[in-house]
VEXNU-326291 format. One record per atom (N, C-alpha, C): residue in three letters; atom name; x, y, z. Coordinates in nm, 4 decimals. Example, Ala and Ser with C-alpha at 12.3 -4.5 7.8 and 13.67 -1.06 7.14 Angstrom:
<nodes>
NODE   residu   atome          u          v          w
NODE      ALA       N     1.3190    -0.5690     0.7800
NODE      ALA      CA     1.2300    -0.4500     0.7800
NODE      ALA       C     1.3200    -0.3300     0.7800
NODE      SER       N     1.2850    -0.2250     0.7080
NODE      SER      CA     1.3670    -0.1060     0.7140
NODE      SER       C     1.2900     0.0030     0.7870
</nodes>
This chain:
<nodes>
NODE   residu   atome          u          v          w
NODE      MET       N     1.7150    -2.8433   -14.5509
NODE      MET      CA     1.7444    -2.7398   -14.4545
NODE      MET       C     1.7789    -2.7991   -14.3178
NODE      GLU       N     1.7083    -2.9005   -14.2811
NODE      GLU      CA     1.7343    -2.9667   -14.1533
NODE      GLU       C     1.8756    -3.0259   -14.1503
NODE      SER       N     1.9213    -3.0749   -14.2622
NODE      SER      CA     2.0519    -3.1403   -14.2669
NODE      SER       C     2.1675    -3.0413   -14.2619
NODE      GLU       N     2.1383    -2.9119   -14.2776
NODE      GLU      CA     2.2432    -2.8119   -14.2749
NODE      GLU       C     2.2935    -2.7848   -14.1327
NODE      ILE       N     2.2170    -2.8212   -14.0335
NODE      ILE      CA     2.2558    -2.7988   -13.8945
NODE      ILE       C     2.3495    -2.9109   -13.8508
NODE      THR       N     2.4635    -2.8738   -13.7979
NODE      THR      CA     2.5599    -2.9749   -13.7531
NODE      THR       C     2.5161    -3.0326   -13.6184
NODE      LEU       N     2.5722    -3.1446   -13.5854
NODE      LEU      CA     2.5411    -3.2089   -13.4583
NODE      LEU       C     2.5809    -3.1203   -13.3397
NODE      GLU       N     2.6920    -3.0510   -13.3516
NODE      GLU      CA     2.7375    -2.9629   -13.2445
NODE      GLU       C     2.6392    -2.8480   -13.2234
NODE      ASP       N     2.5889    -2.7928   -13.3354
NODE      ASP      CA     2.4901    -2.6850   -13.3251
NODE      ASP       C     2.3603    -2.7348   -13.2616
NODE      MET       N     2.3207    -2.8547   -13.3014
NODE      MET      CA     2.1992    -2.9133   -13.2429
NODE      MET       C     2.2160    -2.9341   -13.0928
NODE      ALA       N     2.3313    -2.9850   -13.0533
NODE      ALA      CA     2.3569    -3.0083   -12.9112
NODE      ALA       C     2.3551    -2.8770   -12.8343
NODE      LYS       N     2.4120    -2.7728   -12.8957
NODE      LYS      CA     2.4142    -2.6412   -12.8318
NODE      LYS       C     2.2719    -2.5865   -12.8154
NODE      GLN       N     2.1895    -2.6013   -12.9201
NODE      GLN      CA     2.0514    -2.5545   -12.9128
NODE      GLN       C     1.9718    -2.6315   -12.8073
NODE      ILE       N     1.9937    -2.7611   -12.8022
NODE      ILE      CA     1.9238    -2.8442   -12.7032
NODE      ILE       C     1.9614    -2.8011   -12.5627
NODE      LYS       N     2.0897    -2.7758   -12.5405
NODE      LYS      CA     2.1353    -2.7324   -12.4088
NODE      LYS       C     2.0717    -2.5983   -12.3706
NODE      GLU       N     2.0647    -2.5047   -12.4652
NODE      GLU      CA     2.0030    -2.3741   -12.4392
NODE      GLU       C     1.8545    -2.3890   -12.4080
NODE      LEU       N     1.7862    -2.4739   -12.4846
NODE      LEU      CA     1.6436    -2.4950   -12.4620
NODE      LEU       C     1.6179    -2.5636   -12.3276
NODE      ASP       N     1.7039    -2.6580   -12.2922
NODE      ASP      CA     1.6908    -2.7228   -12.1616
NODE      ASP       C     1.7066    -2.6216   -12.0485
NODE      SER       N     1.8000    -2.5299   -12.0653
NODE      SER      CA     1.8215    -2.4252   -11.9655
NODE      SER       C     1.6993    -2.3342   -11.9560
NODE      GLN       N     1.6441    -2.2963   -12.0698
NODE      GLN      CA     1.5239    -2.2131   -12.0712
NODE      GLN       C     1.4070    -2.2859   -12.0054
NODE      LEU       N     1.3933    -2.4136   -12.0349
NODE      LEU      CA     1.2850    -2.4933   -11.9772
NODE      LEU       C     1.2986    -2.5018   -11.8258
NODE      ALA       N     1.4180    -2.5235   -11.7768
NODE      ALA      CA     1.4407    -2.5305   -11.6320
NODE      ALA       C     1.4049    -2.3973   -11.5655
NODE      ASP       N     1.4434    -2.2871   -11.6284
NODE      ASP      CA     1.4104    -2.1552   -11.5738
NODE      ASP       C     1.2599    -2.1325   -11.5718
NODE      MET       N     1.1922    -2.1734   -11.6782
NODE      MET      CA     1.0475    -2.1562   -11.6845
NODE      MET       C     0.9765    -2.2434   -11.5816
NODE      LYS       N     1.0251    -2.3653   -11.5610
NODE      LYS      CA     0.9661    -2.4532   -11.4597
NODE      LYS       C     0.9812    -2.3932   -11.3206
NODE      LYS       N     1.0974    -2.3346   -11.2939
NODE      LYS      CA     1.1210    -2.2722   -11.1643
NODE      LYS       C     1.0260    -2.1544   -11.1444
NODE      GLU       N     1.0120    -2.0714   -11.2439
NODE      GLU      CA     0.9216    -1.9565   -11.2371
NODE      GLU       C     0.7771    -2.0021   -11.2201
NODE      TYR       N     0.7388    -2.1079   -11.2887
NODE      TYR      CA     0.6043    -2.1640   -11.2773
NODE      TYR       C     0.5755    -2.2088   -11.1344
NODE      ARG       N     0.6700    -2.2828   -11.0749
NODE      ARG      CA     0.6539    -2.3299   -10.9367
NODE      ARG       C     0.6389    -2.2125   -10.8410
NODE      GLU       N     0.7242    -2.1104   -10.8591
NODE      GLU      CA     0.7193    -1.9943   -10.7706
NODE      GLU       C     0.5861    -1.9220   -10.7810
NODE      ARG       N     0.5373    -1.9029   -10.9027
NODE      ARG      CA     0.4081    -1.8354   -10.9212
NODE      ARG       C     0.2936    -1.9200   -10.8667
NODE      LYS       N     0.3012    -2.0501   -10.8885
NODE      LYS      CA     0.1955    -2.1405   -10.8438
NODE      LYS       C     0.1837    -2.1412   -10.6921
NODE      LEU       N     0.2964    -2.1329   -10.6215
NODE      LEU      CA     0.2961    -2.1416   -10.4764
NODE      LEU       C     0.2946    -2.0052   -10.4074
NODE      LEU       N     0.2890    -1.8976   -10.4832
NODE      LEU      CA     0.2911    -1.7639   -10.4256
NODE      LEU       C     0.1736    -1.7417   -10.3305
NODE      GLY       N     0.0539    -1.7804   -10.3695
NODE      GLY      CA    -0.0640    -1.7649   -10.2843
NODE      GLY       C    -0.0523    -1.8461   -10.1570
NODE      LEU       N    -0.0020    -1.9673   -10.1685
NODE      LEU      CA     0.0148    -2.0527   -10.0508
NODE      LEU       C     0.1165    -1.9936    -9.9545
NODE      ARG       N     0.2272    -1.9455   -10.0063
NODE      ARG      CA     0.3282    -1.8840    -9.9192
NODE      ARG       C     0.2717    -1.7619    -9.8481
NODE      SER       N     0.1942    -1.6830    -9.9207
NODE      SER      CA     0.1330    -1.5639    -9.8619
NODE      SER       C     0.0382    -1.6040    -9.7497
NODE      ALA       N    -0.0433    -1.7057    -9.7731
NODE      ALA      CA    -0.1371    -1.7530    -9.6706
NODE      ALA       C    -0.0631    -1.8085    -9.5494
NODE      MET       N     0.0465    -1.8804    -9.5725
NODE      MET      CA     0.1234    -1.9357    -9.4617
NODE      MET       C     0.1875    -1.8246    -9.3788
NODE      ASP       N     0.2361    -1.7191    -9.4447
NODE      ASP      CA     0.2930    -1.6059    -9.3724
NODE      ASP       C     0.1864    -1.5345    -9.2894
NODE      ALA       N     0.0658    -1.5197    -9.3472
NODE      ALA      CA    -0.0441    -1.4558    -9.2746
NODE      ALA       C    -0.0823    -1.5395    -9.1530
NODE      ARG       N    -0.0862    -1.6722    -9.1693
NODE      ARG      CA    -0.1201    -1.7607    -9.0573
NODE      ARG       C    -0.0149    -1.7509    -8.9473
NODE      LYS       N     0.1112    -1.7481    -8.9875
NODE      LYS      CA     0.2198    -1.7379    -8.8904
NODE      LYS       C     0.2082    -1.6076    -8.8107
NODE      SER       N     0.1779    -1.4988    -8.8807
NODE      SER      CA     0.1613    -1.3700    -8.8130
NODE      SER       C     0.0426    -1.3734    -8.7176
NODE      ALA       N    -0.0665    -1.4352    -8.7608
NODE      ALA      CA    -0.1851    -1.4448    -8.6755
NODE      ALA       C    -0.1571    -1.5292    -8.5518
NODE      GLU       N    -0.0865    -1.6398    -8.5687
NODE      GLU      CA    -0.0529    -1.7247    -8.4543
NODE      GLU       C     0.0366    -1.6501    -8.3557
NODE      GLU       N     0.1302    -1.5722    -8.4092
NODE      GLU      CA     0.2180    -1.4933    -8.3217
NODE      GLU       C     0.1369    -1.3893    -8.2454
NODE      ALA       N     0.0399    -1.3267    -8.3118
NODE      ALA      CA    -0.0455    -1.2283    -8.2452
NODE      ALA       C    -0.1276    -1.2936    -8.1342
NODE      VAL       N    -0.1776    -1.4141    -8.1594
NODE      VAL      CA    -0.2548    -1.4862    -8.0576
NODE      VAL       C    -0.1645    -1.5201    -7.9392
NODE      ARG       N    -0.0437    -1.5665    -7.9666
NODE      ARG      CA     0.0499    -1.5991    -7.8579
NODE      ARG       C     0.0806    -1.4752    -7.7732
NODE      GLU       N     0.1041    -1.3634    -7.8397
NODE      GLU      CA     0.1342    -1.2400    -7.7666
NODE      GLU       C     0.0150    -1.1956    -7.6824
NODE      GLU       N    -0.1054    -1.2082    -7.7379
NODE      GLU      CA    -0.2256    -1.1692    -7.6640
NODE      GLU       C    -0.2465    -1.2598    -7.5430
NODE      LEU       N    -0.2273    -1.3896    -7.5611
NODE      LEU      CA    -0.2415    -1.4823    -7.4483
NODE      LEU       C    -0.1351    -1.4540    -7.3431
NODE      LYS       N    -0.0161    -1.4214    -7.3879
NODE      LYS      CA     0.0918    -1.3877    -7.2956
NODE      LYS       C     0.0547    -1.2617    -7.2163
NODE      ALA       N    -0.0025    -1.1619    -7.2858
NODE      ALA      CA    -0.0433    -1.0377    -7.2191
NODE      ALA       C    -0.1557    -1.0623    -7.1189
NODE      LEU       N    -0.2389    -1.1625    -7.1461
NODE      LEU      CA    -0.3483    -1.1964    -7.0544
NODE      LEU       C    -0.3003    -1.2810    -6.9371
NODE      GLY       N    -0.1770    -1.3252    -6.9423
NODE      GLY      CA    -0.1200    -1.4021    -6.8328
NODE      GLY       C    -0.1485    -1.5502    -6.8384
NODE      VAL       N    -0.1834    -1.6002    -6.9533
NODE      VAL      CA    -0.2092    -1.7425    -6.9677
NODE      VAL       C    -0.0743    -1.8136    -6.9716
NODE      ALA       N    -0.0569    -1.9118    -6.8840
NODE      ALA      CA     0.0709    -1.9820    -6.8726
NODE      ALA       C     0.0949    -2.0698    -6.9948
NODE      HIS       N     0.2179    -2.0823    -7.0298
NODE      HIS      CA     0.2590    -2.1638    -7.1435
NODE      HIS       C     0.3431    -2.2793    -7.0912
NODE      ARG       N     0.3003    -2.4017    -7.1260
NODE      ARG      CA     0.3760    -2.5201    -7.0859
NODE      ARG       C     0.4161    -2.5966    -7.2109
NODE      GLY       N     0.5425    -2.6032    -7.2357
NODE      GLY      CA     0.5912    -2.6792    -7.3508
NODE      GLY       C     0.5414    -2.6201    -7.4811
NODE      TYR       N     0.4707    -2.7024    -7.5578
NODE      TYR      CA     0.4238    -2.6575    -7.6880
NODE      TYR       C     0.2778    -2.6191    -7.6888
NODE      ALA       N     0.2055    -2.6369    -7.5777
NODE      ALA      CA     0.0622    -2.6069    -7.5757
NODE      ALA       C     0.0306    -2.5101    -7.4624
NODE      TRP       N    -0.0652    -2.4252    -7.4860
NODE      TRP      CA    -0.1097    -2.3323    -7.3812
NODE      TRP       C    -0.1913    -2.4104    -7.2808
NODE      SER       N    -0.1718    -2.3825    -7.1522
NODE      SER      CA    -0.2312    -2.4656    -7.0486
NODE      SER       C    -0.3821    -2.4523    -7.0396
NODE      SER       N    -0.4365    -2.3310    -7.0460
NODE      SER      CA    -0.5790    -2.3186    -7.0198
NODE      SER       C    -0.6589    -2.2673    -7.1380
NODE      ALA       N    -0.5972    -2.2093    -7.2360
NODE      ALA      CA    -0.6737    -2.1513    -7.3463
NODE      ALA       C    -0.6020    -2.1716    -7.4787
NODE      ASP       N    -0.5986    -2.2940    -7.5212
NODE      ASP      CA    -0.5371    -2.3226    -7.6504
NODE      ASP       C    -0.6352    -2.2807    -7.7590
NODE      PRO       N    -0.6042    -2.1761    -7.8362
NODE      PRO      CA    -0.7002    -2.1274    -7.9353
NODE      PRO       C    -0.7240    -2.2253    -8.0490
NODE      PHE       N    -0.6422    -2.3259    -8.0634
NODE      PHE      CA    -0.6579    -2.4231    -8.1702
NODE      PHE       C    -0.7253    -2.5507    -8.1206
NODE      ASN       N    -0.7631    -2.5531    -7.9955
NODE      ASN      CA    -0.8315    -2.6681    -7.9383
NODE      ASN       C    -0.9477    -2.6152    -7.8547
NODE      LEU       N    -1.0461    -2.5547    -7.9191
NODE      LEU      CA    -1.1535    -2.4899    -7.8484
NODE      LEU       C    -1.2733    -2.5816    -7.8205
NODE      TYR       N    -1.2725    -2.7003    -7.8741
NODE      TYR      CA    -1.3866    -2.7889    -7.8592
NODE      TYR       C    -1.3695    -2.8795    -7.7384
NODE      THR       N    -1.4761    -2.8967    -7.6644
NODE      THR      CA    -1.4752    -2.9823    -7.5462
NODE      THR       C    -1.5080    -3.1252    -7.5890
NODE      LYS       N    -1.4368    -3.2188    -7.5365
NODE      LYS      CA    -1.4659    -3.3592    -7.5654
NODE      LYS       C    -1.5707    -3.4069    -7.4652
NODE      TRP       N    -1.6788    -3.4613    -7.5129
NODE      TRP      CA    -1.7894    -3.5034    -7.4285
NODE      TRP       C    -1.7952    -3.6552    -7.4151
NODE      TYR       N    -1.6830    -3.7193    -7.4053
NODE      TYR      CA    -1.6853    -3.8649    -7.3895
NODE      TYR       C    -1.6034    -3.9053    -7.2729
</nodes>
């Protein structure tokens, strides 16, 4: 039965299976990273909300860091 399949048919089946495998790998990656993407979007929204709140409070912004109240650098260095 195996010998009844021609080389051209085998090549065609292999190509179809490779295509299916590539599609499944892509779907797997997307599902695997869905939670991470969601968390990153939530973090981005939270950071934007913090920036807007600091802006509303009148905290000056210099370059990439907030001058007096950087919410990501709340610890005092004691050295």
